N, C-alpha and C positions, 0 to 999 in steps of 0.2 A: 486539689493536688493533681487532678486529672489534667489541668492545663500545663503543668509542669513537664517538660519534655527535654531531651538531650539534643542541642542543635547539632548539624554537621560539623564535623572537626575541620578547622582551618588548616591550611598547609603548615606542617611542622608542629601543629598543637598536640600537647600530651593529653591523655585522659584526664588527669588532675587538672589541667587548665580548662579543659572543656566543660567539666562539671562545675568548676568555679565560675566560668562565664555563663553558664545556664542559671545558676542560682542567683547570681548578681543581677543579671538581666531581669529575672522574674521579680526580685525586689525593686528594682529601680522603674519597672513598668507598672508597679502597683498590683501585680498578681499575687504578692505575698505582702500585705499591708503591715505597718509597725505593730508589733505586739503578737503577731501570728506565731504560734507554737509549731515548729517543724515536726514532722513525724520522727520516730526513732531511726537511729542510724541505719538499722539492718532493713527496716521496711522502706526508707527512702532510697537506700542503695539498690534494693531490688526493683523498686519502681523505675529508676534511672538505667538499670541494667549494668551497674558498675560494681567493683569490688567494695566492700565495707571500708577498707583502708584508704581507698581512693576518695570515698565521700568524707571520711574523718579529716583527711588532709585538706580537702576543699573547704569545710566548714572552719578548720583552724585559720585558713588563709582569710575567709570573710571575716572572722572574728578580729583578726589583727586588722583588717581594713575598717572595722566598725560597722559593718552590715548587720552582723548577728551577735548575740550574747548568749553563752553557755550559762545556765542557770542550775547546775547540779541536777537533782532528781526532778526539777521542774522542766527539764528539757532544754532546747536551744530555741531562742525566740528572735524574731526580727527586730533590729533596734534602730531602725532609720524611719524618718516620716515618710508620708506619701511620695510617690514617684516624682521625679523631676519632670519639668514641662518639656514637651518635644523639642527637638534641636530645630533651628530655623532652617528654611529651605536654602539652597545654594545661591538662589537669586537674591537673597537678602544679605549676602556678604558686605560688611561695611569696608569696601576697599578704599584705600587711601588714593589721593590723586597720583602718586608716584606708581602705584600698582596699575592704575588705569592706563596711565600713559606707556608703562612697560608693556602691557598687554596689547595695546594698540600697535606697538612696533613690531609684534612677532609676524613672521613670514611662514606660513604653513606649508608642509609638503604633503602632497596628496597620497603619497605612497603607491603601492601596487607591485605587481609582477610583470615583467617585460623580457622579451627575448634578449634585447640589447638595452642596457640601462646607462644612458649618457648623463644622467643627473649629476650635478657637481656635488662636492663635499663628502664622497665616499672614501673610505679607507683604502690604503694600498699595501695590504700586509706583506706581500711578497718582496717588497723593496726595503722593508724595516730591517735593521741590523740586529736581528734576534740574538745571535750568538754574542756579540760585543756587549748587547745591553745586559743580558742575563749574567754574563760572566762578571760584569761590573756590579750588579746587584748583589750576587753571591759573595764577592770580595768585601763589599761594604756592609752586608747585613749584620754581622756581629758588632762592628763598630757603632753602627746606628743605634742598636739595642743597649749597648753598655753605656753610652754617653750619659752623664748626670747633669750637664750643663743646660741651662734654659736655651731655646732656640734663639738665634739672632733674628730680630724682626725683618732684617734684610735678606736672610738666607745664609748658609754656611759661608764663611769668608773664602774657604778653599774653593768652593765653587765659584764665587764672584771673580776670584782671581783668574780661574781658567776661563771663564766666559769673557772677562775683559780682555785677555790675551787673544782669544778667538775673534772677538769682534773687531780689535785694532788691526790684527794681521789679515783677516779675510774680508772684512767689510770696510776697512778705511775709516773706522770710527775712532773717537777721542773719548775713551772711557777708562775710569779707574774703578777699583772695587766699591769705593764709597758711593759712586754714581749709579749702582745697580741695585735693584730690588727684585728678587726672584718672585714669580707669580705662578698660579696654576695655569696660565694662559693668557692670550691677548684680551679675552672678553673680560675677565677678572681685572686686568690693568685698565681697561677702558672705563669700567664701572668706578674703580677707586678714583681715577683722574676726574671723572665727571662730578662725582660726590664732592671732591675737594674744590673744584674750580668753578662749577656751574650752578645756577640757581635760576628761578624766575627773574626775567628782566635782562638776563645776560644772553650773548649771542655765541653759538658754536657754528662754524662754517665746515661743510662736508663736501668732498667732491661728489658729483652726481653724474652717472649712477655710483654706487658704491656698496660696500659690505653692510648689509642691513643691521647686522649686530651692533656696528659702531653707531649708526644713526639712532638705533633704539635705545642705547645706553645713554647718549647725550641728550636725547628728547625726554627721557624718563625724569630728568632733574626739573623739567618745567622750563628750561632755556629754550630760546628760539633757535631752531636748527635751520640754517640758511644754506641751500644748495648752490654749489660752484659748479658751472657747466665744464664737461670734459669733451674735448674734441680729439682729433687724430694724433695730437702730441701730448695728450693728458689733461690734467687740471689746467684751467685758464686763468692766470693771474689777474688779469684784467677784470675778471668778475668777482673778485674778492670783495667783501664788505669793508667798509671804512674802518670799522671798529669790530672785534671779536675778541673772546677769551681764549678759544681753543680752535685749531684748524686741523681736521683729520684728512690724511692723504695717504696713498700707496705709490710713491713715486717710482720704486724700483720696477714695479709691474702693476700698472693700474688695475684695480679690481672693479668691474669685471672685464674691460676692454682689453687688457694686456699690453697697453701702451707704456713705454718707458719714457719717464719725464726728462727732457733736455736739460742741459746745464743752464742755459739762459732763463729757463722758467723756475729751475730750482733756486737761482739766485734772487729771482723776482720774488719768490715766496719768503725767502729769508728776509729781504729788505722790507716786504710789507709787515712781517712779524716784528721786526725790530721797531718799526714806525708805529704800529698799532699796540704793541705790547702783548701780543698773542704768543701762545706756545703751539708749535706745530707737533702734532702727534703723527709721526712717520712709522706706518705699519710696514714692516720689512717682511711681510708674510711669504713672499716667494724668493727670498734671498738664496736659500739652499735648494731651490727647485728650479734653477735656471738651466737652460738647455745648452749645453756644450761650453759656451763662452762664459767667462767669469762676470758676474753681475756687476752693475755700476755701484761705486761706493755710496755709502749712505749719507743723507744730508747732515745727520747729526755730527759727522767728522768735519763739516764745514762751519757749522754754528751750534756748538754744544750748549751754548747759553740759551737758545730759543727752540731747539728740537729736542723733543723726548721720543726716544727710539723704542718701539715696541717689537717684540719678536716671540716666536713660540717654536718649540720642537715637536709639536703634535702631529705635524704632517710629515717631517722628515725622519723622525724617530718611531713614534707611534702615538695615537691619542691617549693611550693608557698611561704614559708617562706623566702627563699633566706638568710639564716643565716649560715655563715661559719666563720672560723678563721684561723690565724696562729700564732704559738707561736715561737719567735725568740730571739736571744741575743738583748738586748736593742738598741745597736748601729744599728743593721740592721732595727729594727722596726722604729727607728728615720728617716732612710734614706727613707724607705717606706711611712711613714707618710708624709714627706716633698715632695715626687715626686708624691704621690697620686693624688693632684688636677689637674694634667695635663692630666690624662687619666681616672679618676674614681672619685666616690663620695662615702662618708661614707655610708653604708647600712641604710635603713630606721630606724629612732629613735624608731618608734612604734614597729616594729619587734624585735629590739634589747632589749627594755625594757620588752616586753612579755617574750622573752627567759630567761631574768634574772628571772622573776617570776616563769616559769615553772621549771627551774633548781634549784632555791633556795627553792621552796615549797616542793620538793620531788615528784612532779608530774611526772617529766621526768623519775626518777628511777622506779617509779611504772609502768609506760607505758612500759619501757623497758623489764620489767619481763614478762608482758603479751605478748609483741611482740616477744620476744625471744622464748617463748614457742610455739607460732604459728608457727614461722619460723622453729623450730626444728621438729615440727610435719609434716609440708608440705615437708621438706627435706627427713625425714624418709619415708614418704609415697611414694615419687618418688623414692628413692633408692630401696625400697622393689619392687615397680612396675617394675623398670628396671631389677632387679634380677630375677623376675618372668617371664617377657616377653622376656627378652634379656640376658640370662645367658652367661657369658663370656665377656659381654660389661660392664666393671667395671668402675664406675666414681671415680675420686679422692676423698679421704675422707676429704673434706674441713671442717675446724672448724668454719667457719662463711661465711657471704656473702649471696647473693641472687640468686646464681645460682650453677649449677654442671659442673665440666670440665670432659668430657667424651672423652677419647682417642679412636680413631678408630682402629680396627683390621687391621692386615697387608693386604695390597692390596687395602684397601679403600682410597678414597680421600675425601676431605671436600666437594668439589663440587657435587661429585656423592651422598654423603650422604644427603645433603641438597636438591638436585633434587628429590631423591626418597621420602624424607620425604613430600615434597610438593604434591606429588601424592596422599597422604593420609590426606592431609589438616593440615600438622603439619609444623610449622616454627621453624628454630633454628638459632643460631648465629654462624658463623664461626670464628675460632681463627687466621687464616692466615693474615687477615687485622691488627692484633694486634702485629704482629711480624715483625722485620727487617730482621732476618735470617731465613733461612728455618729450620723447625722443624717437628717432627711427627705430622701428622694430628689429629685434635680433634675438637669437637664442644662444645658450651655452651648451657645449658638448664637452663633458668630463671624459678624458681619455686615460688618465694614469692608471686607473683601476681595471682597465680591460685588456686582455691579451690582444695581440695584432690580429688574429683571425676573426674576433668579435668585432674588432673596429672596421675591418672590411665588410663584414655582414652588415653592421649597423648603417654604413654608408650606402649599401645597396639597397636595403630596405627603405631609407629615407628618399632614395631616388624613386622608388616605386610609389611611396606615399606622396610625393611632391610632384609626381609626372604631370598631372593636369594644372593649368593655371589656376591662380588663386580666385 
């Protein structure tokens, strides 16, 4: 019994659970073999330094689980055989081919603390419509709790009606409620579409460079992921494969270069899709993050039979809302709804109903007007500061989004630019991990989450870091 000690409590663990865990562990590790008679309750409680009632409760739990058996005057005895074999090491995990492909597609962030952090993907809480969203949640909370009807696999019809009206009016889409499936975000939609349409032997095309989460979701299925080069006008239709099942693009604001795809190329993509039988996955990620001017209409409005529109409110409302959608032909939506229960659940009803209120009341449109003005101002501050401190280093003139794409001068590498920036306490995002094919070096400067004074300080520090030639 000398080897039996009470381990340190885990966060939130009660004393009863702590004692139960200690005794269970002693049995499974073989410290208390089968048939061992445990000391009396008072003696064992004193040894562990706990109240007798606490020990009695722990033994009752272990008897329920089958580890011990109370035998009246004969005491309590261990009732399981010798301890289980040790757990296998992490290196021996029998990962599937899907898991190995998914892990290979991850892009890691090094983290760290910086004076000015330009890295992309950071939240912008001061631009979120906190009051409108919390009021909508409060109004809908009781209704969401009282409902006794099963969740619609597509999401609440009320929300899909409000979303269809918004997309048709604001984005030039051709959408009806039966063409919409609510999601927890764009990544979940990509995963669902990849599982339904891709497998080893099929081809998925992606613009290059691109959002790494899209490429990873498509590649995890075992399909061949073919890069399609991006130039100053966006994805190049002449580089598309002859046959493919899916094509992932960001035509409204190419990620990460920020280019808007012109009408001639949009039409070329649709023509190719109809000829090859492919579906175009149109990620409209920056639609609500355009600067000043109204964003171009979505491709889905021109070809609703071949374009599947993906969208999310995680950047324009807040990541915590987990509100996204896809708009697809009704037969595609039916398949997605039927297969969804195997891997996913319908997003929370409360968030969905609140989204219907925010869209239908006009609160979302009012919020976007304020947010776009703030984003435009911050972008202009950064562009002006770069022109002042780094003349000749010209970022792409992006019409929307939350970052600037800054090509590096001849002779510079991304690694060298990032290393020098860190010496001045500035963090940036590289472009190379977003591309499959080699391309001219560039870095990304996220600006939406930084106040104007930080943007100016960051540009000045970059000028100091990059003062000497590469």
